[in-house]
N, C-alpha and C positions, 0 to 999 in steps of 0.2 A: 428585234427584241434581243437584249444582251442576256447571255446565259452564263451560269457558273461552269467551271471547267471540270469535267469528269475524267478521272484517271483510272486506268485498269481496263481489262477487257469487258465488253458487254456480252453477257451470257444470258441464258434462259433464266427467268425469275424463279421458276420452280425448282431449280437446282442451285442453290446458294450463289447468288450473284456476288461478284467481288468488286464491282465498281465503287469507288470512293469519291465523294464530291468535296471540293474545296470551295466554300461559299463564304461571302461576307456575313458578319453577325446579323445584319439587317439589310435586306435588298431594297433598292429604290426603284426596282423595275416597274411594278404595277401594284396597285392596292390589293390586299388579300381578297380573293373572290370568295363568295359564299360557297360556290361549288363550280368546278370547271365542267362545262357541258361535254357530253360525249361527242357531239358533232356540231359543226357550224361555229366553232370558236374562232373569233376574229384574232385572238392572241396567237393562235396556231396557224392561221391562214398564211400560206406562202412559206411556212417553215417546215412543213412535213412533205415527204416525198409523195409523188402521185400514188393514189390507191392505198395510202397508209390506213391501217386499221387503228381505231382508238377505242379504249374501254377503261372504265374506272377500276382501280386496283381494290381488291377486297381487304378488310382489316387483317385477316390471317396472312395474306400474301405480304402485306406491309410489315408485319411482325417478323416474317422470315427474312425479308430484305434487311430489316434493321439488325437482326442477329448476325447476318453475314457481314454487314458494315461494321458492327461493333467489334468483331474479331480482329479487324485491322486498324482500329481507331488509334489516335494518338492521345493518351490520357494526360491530364494535368495533375501532378502530385503536389499536395500542399505540405508545408512544414508540420512537424510534430507539435501538438499543443498539449501542455502539461497541466495537471490539476494544481490548484492553489495549495492544497495540503497533500503531502506525499509520504508514503511509508509510515514510520513510527509517529510522524507529526499528525497523522490522521486519527489516532486513537482518541479515546475519551479525554477531553481537555483536563479534567480533574486528575486523571492518572498521569498525563504528560507533565502536569505541574509537580506531582510527587516525584517523578523521575528527575526533574530539574532541581528540586530541593535536595534530593539525594546526591546529585552531582556536586552541588555546592558544599554539602557536608563533607564529601570526600576531598574537595579542594581545601576546605578548612583544615583537615587533618594534615595535608601537605604543608600548609602555611605555618602550622604550629609545631612542625617537626624539624625545625632548624637546629635545635640543641642536640648535642651528641647524647647517645644513650649511656646512662650511668653504668660503670662496670659492675659485674657481679649479679646482674638481674637475669642473666641467661636468655636475653632476647637476641635472637639471631635469625637471619633469613633462612627459610626452609630450603631454598635452592639458590645459592649465591650466583649461579650463572643465568638464572631466569630473569627476564626483564621485569622490573617492578612498575610497569605502566598500568594505570595512571598514578598509582601511589608509590613513591620512590624513596621516601625517608620516614623515619620513625619519631614519634613524640616521646619525651621523657616521662617515665612513670611518676605518678603523684605519690609522694611519701605518705605513709599512714600517720595520723595524728592520734597519739595515745592520751587517755585521760590522766590527769595528775592524781597523785595518791590521795589528795584531799578532796577530790571530786570537783575541783574548780575548773578553770579554763584549761583546756588540753594543751599539752606541750607540743612542740613541733618536731620532736626527735623521731626519726624514722623507727618503725617497729620491725623487729626481726621476724616477720611472718614468712611462712613458706610460699604464700601466694600474694603477690602485690595487689593492693586494693585499687579498684576503679571508683572514682567519685567525681561529682561535679566540681569543676575547677573555678568557675566564675561566680561572683556574688549575684544572688538573685536567680540563679539557674535552678531548674527543676531537679530536685533530689531524686536519684534513682535508688530504690531499695533493693539491696542484694539479699536474696532469700537464704534462710537457714533451715536446716532440717530438724533443729532441736531448739528448745528455749526453756529456761527455768524460771524466768521472771514473770511476775503477774502482768507486767507491762508488755511482755513479749511471749504470749502463749505459744505452746508447741503446736505448730501446724506445718506438717512436712512441706518443704518447698516454697513456703510463703512468708515465714516470720522473719522480719529484719532484726538484726542485733546492732544497736547503735554503739559506736565506740567513742563518740563525743557527747559529753554531758553538759547541759546548759549551766552557766556559772551561778553560784549562789548569790542571793540578793546582797546588796551592800558592797559589792566588789567594784563598783564604779563603771560597770559595763552595761550599756543600754541594750534592749532587745534587738535594735537595729544593728548593733555592732557585733552580734554573735557570729562566730565563724560558721561556714557551711558545715552541716552535720554530715559526717561520712559513715558509710556502712561497709561491713565486710560480709561476704557470703561464705557460708559454712558448707555449701555443697556445690557441685558443678552447675553452673547457671549461664544462660544466654540472656542478657538483659536489654540489648539494643543492637540494631543493625542500621548503620548510617544515621545514628542519633534518633532512631525511631524504635519504640518497643513493639509496635504493630504497624500493619499496612505497608511495610516495605515492599517494593516491587522489584523482583529479580528479572533481569533481561540480558540476553547475550548481545544486544545492540551495543556496538563499540562505544558510542558517545556516553552511555550511561552505565557501562559495565564495570563498576568499582564498588566494592563492599567492605566496610570495616565492621567486623563483628566483635562486640565487647561483652565480657562476662568474667568468669573466674574458674580456676581449676581446669583449664584446657590442657595443662601439662606442658613440659618443655620440648617434647618431641613432636614433630609434625605428624598429625593424624590425617583424617579425611573429613571433608565437608561436602554435603550434597543436599538436594531438594527431593522431597517425595510428594506425590499427588497422583492425579489421574493422567499420568504421562504415558505415552506409547512406550517409551523406554522405562526400564525398571526404576531408574532414578536419573536426575540431572546433576552431574558432578560440577563442583566448583574447583577451579585451579587455585591452589594456595600459593600466595606470593610472600607471605610473612606469617609466622606463628610464634606466639608467646603464651604464657600462662593466662594472660588476661585479654589478649587481642589477637584476632586473626584477620588478615587482609587477603581477600580472594576476589576472583571474578568468575562469572558463569562461563562454563566451557564455551568459547566463542564459536565452536563448530556444531553446537547442538542444533538440530533441525528436525522437521517432521512433527513438531508439537504445536498444539493450539494454545491460545491464551487461557489462563486458569486462575481461579480464586481458591482460597482455602488450602494453600500448600504449606508444608512444614519444612523447616530448616533443621538439618541434623549435623551436629558436630560430633565426630567419633574420635576421641583422643586415643593415644596408644596405651593399651593395657588397662583400660577402664571402660565403664559403661558409656554409651552414647548420650549426648545431651540434645534435647528436642525443644524447639520453639515453634509455635504455630501462629496462624493469622496473617500469612503473607500472600503475595500474588506473583504470578509469572506472566510476562508478556513476551511472546516469541519475537525473534528477529524477523524483520520483513524481507520479502524476496528482493534480491538484488543480483542482476537487473530485474526490471519488471517482466512479468510473464505475458507473452503475446497470446491472446485468447483465440483459439481456432474455431470456437463455436459460440454464438450469441443467440439464445433462443428468441424466436419471434415474439414470445409472450412478454419480453422486456421492452418491446417497441410500442410507442404510442405516437400518434400524428395529428396534425391539425392543418387546415387549409387544403390544398391540392384539388380544389373545385372552384370555389369563389363564384358560384352562380352559373358556371359553365357546365362542366360534366365531371363526374367522379372517375378518375382513371383506374385502370386495372393495375394492381401492384404485384410485383414478383419479388419475393424475399428469399435470398440464398445464403445459407450459413450451415455448415462450414463451406467455404469457397475452395473447392478442390478440383484437380484436373478431372475433366469429364463431367463436371457439374454444369448446371444451366447458366454458365458465366464464361466470359472469354478467358483464354489460357493465361493472359498476363495478369489476371486477378487471383491466380492460385496463391494461397497462403494468406489472403486477406480474411478478416473476421466476418465481414458482412458485405453483401452486394444487394442493392435495392434498385429496381427499375420500375417505372410507371409509363404507361402508354395508352393512347386513345386516338380514334380517328376524328376527334373533335378537340377544340381548345380546352385546356384546363389551367388554372392558376397555380403558381408554385406555392409550396407550403413548407412545413417544418416537421421533423421527426425527433423524438426523444427516446433515448435508450437509458433505462433505469436498471442498474445491476441488482440481481437477486442471488448473491453468491454465498459461499460458506462464511461463518462468522469471522470477522477480521479482514475480509477481502473487499476491495472496491476498485473501481476504474482508476487508472493512474495517468494515462495519456492516450491521445488519439491522433491518427493521421488519415487525411481524406484524399481520395483520388476521384476526380470528376471527369466526365466525358462530354465532349461537345456533340456527340451523337449518342443515342438515338433521340428523336427519329433521325435517320441518316440523311434526310433531305436529299433524295436521289438526284441524278445528274442535272436536270433542267429545273431550276426553281423560278417560280413566279412570285414567291413570297417566302421570307424566312426572318424569324425574330427570336431572340433569347429574352426570357423573362426571369427576374430574380438573380440572386448571387449565391453560388454554391460555397458553403463554408461550414466547418465543424468547430465546436468549442466545448469546453468543460464547464459544468455548473455544479454548485453544492446542493446536496439533498438533505432534507431533515434527517438528523441522526437516527439510526435504528436503535433497537432495544439495548444493544451493547454500547450505545453512544459513540459508535464509530462515525467519524465525519466523512460520509460517503460522497462520491462524485459521480455524476452522470454525463452523458454525451448528448449535446444538442446539435442538430444538423439543419441548417437553412438550405433548402433545395432550390434548384432552378429548373426551367424546362425550355425546350425549343419547339416552336411551331412553324410549319412550313407547308407550302403548296407547290405543285408543279407537275411534271410528267416524266416518264421513264421510257427512253427508246429501247426497244428490243429488236434484235435482228439476228438471223432471219426468223420468221417473216417480218415484214415491216409493220410492227405493232407498237402502239404507244399507250402505256398505262398512265392514266391521270390520277392525281390525288389532291386532296385539299384539307387544310387545317390538321394535318397529322402532327400530333404533339407527344413528346416523350421526355423522360428525365432518367438519369442514371448516376449512381455514385457507389463507391466502395469505401470501406473503413478498415483500418487496422486499429484494434483496441488492445491496450496493455493494461494489466491489473497488478496490484500489489496486495499481499496478505502474509499470514504466517509462513515463514520460509519452508520450502519443500513440502507443502501440503497442496492438495488438489483444490483449485479455486471454486469448484462446484460442490464437492462433497466434504471437503476438509480432511480427507484421508491422507496419511503420509505417502509421499512419493519416494519410494525406496531408492531408486536410482539417483535421484537428486541428493538424498541423504548420503549415499555412498560417495558421490562425487565430492561433496563438501568435506567429508572425512579424509578422502584421499588427496584431493587437489586444492582444498581451501576455497573452491568456488562451486556454485550450484551446477555449473556445466564445465566439465574438465577441459572443454575446448576453448573456454574464454580465459 
C-alpha cells in the first residue's frame, strides 16, 4: 500500500504531536472504508511490526491532533475583495445626487468667472496666499437696474448702492427674493426678514413690450441675508469630503472685511468651521475644514456667517455628512451574532463549529492568525457537506463593511501520516454582497463565505510503544477573515463615539494615523 509522506518527529498523541502530512488532494489508494477495523485488517496486514497494537482514535484525541497540525500548517491567502460601493459612495443615493449637483454648481461658478472683476467693488481674496481650490476665480457682479422716473422699463445704469445686488442672471431662472426688514407699500407689507422690495417695475401697457419680453425682476435686500448655498436655498449638504467640499454662499451685507463662517448642530465639537477662500459683501466662497473628524452625519444644522463688527447671519435647513475613514478600518472583533450559515450537513452530520473573534495571541487559534477579524473551524468524526456563511454588519450609523481577505487552510483535519482515503469538497472563497439599505438608506455590504472541507481515513503510528491509532471519515473545515469597514471618520465602528487619538492625528499629521 502506498502511503503519504509524514514529516517531523513522531511523538506521543497526548502531548501535542507535531507530525505534518503531505498528501494529495484525493488519494487513489483504496475506496473510503466505512470503518477501519481494530484487528484483522487486510489493508494493514504485513505493514505493521510484529505485536503492534491497534485501536481507534477518539474524537477528542483527533481534535488535539488537528490543533497541533494546524499550528504548523501552510495557509493560502486570497486577494482582498472590495465592495461595489465604498466610502462616501455608499451613502443614501438621494444625498449623493445632491452632492453631485452641488459640485456642478461650484463648477459653473468657475466657468462663469472668466471676466475680470470690475474695479471699485471691493472684492478681494481674504487670503491672497491661500489656495483657491476648487474655486479659483470670481464672477463679475451684476449691475443693479433702476426704475425710470416715469415708472416704465428700467434703465440699465448701475445704481450707486453700498451693497451690490445679487439677482438671477438668465431668462426664465427662478427669482430669488432678498428679504427686507421694513416696507411701506401695501404691496410689500412690513414683515421683518421676509418682505421683498422690487426695484424693477413692469412696463405700462401700450409701450410695445409683451409680457414675455419683460426683463428679470431684480430685488435688493435691506438687511443682512443668506439666500442660497451652491444655488440651493435649503437642503445643501456640507461635507469635508475633498471631492464635494466647495461652497458658494450668496446673500447681502456680509461686509467687505473677512469674517467667520461655521456650522452649528449636535456636533461633538462646539462648531464646525469653514475655511474662507473668498469674501465680498454679497458672496463668500468657503470649504468645510478638511481636518474635521469624530463627527456623525447630521440633519437640521445651521450655517452661521459672522461679519466683522455686526450681528451674525443665520440660515437653517442644511445637512452634514462626515468624511469617511481613509484608509478603511480593520475590524478586530466581529460578533458571532452577525453570522448566519447554511449547508454544512447535507444529510450527513452537523459538525461542531468553533467561532473565534477577536483572533489574538493565546486565543483558540494558531499564532499566524493573530490580527485577523474572524477564525471559524468545523469538525466531526463523520463526513459533512461544505456550506456557506454570511456576515451581516450591525454597526454604528454610517458604517458598513468595505473589503475582505480570506485565509484558507488545507488542514484540519490534519489527515495524519498514513492515509487510506482523502478528499476535498467545495471551494473556499469570500465575496462582498449588497444588503437592503438600513433606515439611514446607507448602501450596506456584507461578507459571503463559501466553505470547503476535507475528509480522510487512515492510521497514525505511535512509537514507542508500537501502537497504531486508526480513524475514518474524519472531516474538518477552517478559514480566517480580515474584514475592513468604512464610516464617519475617527468614530468607533461599533458605538459611533469619537476616537480622540484619531482626531488628534488628523489635526497634527493630516492622516488618521500619523504613521501613515
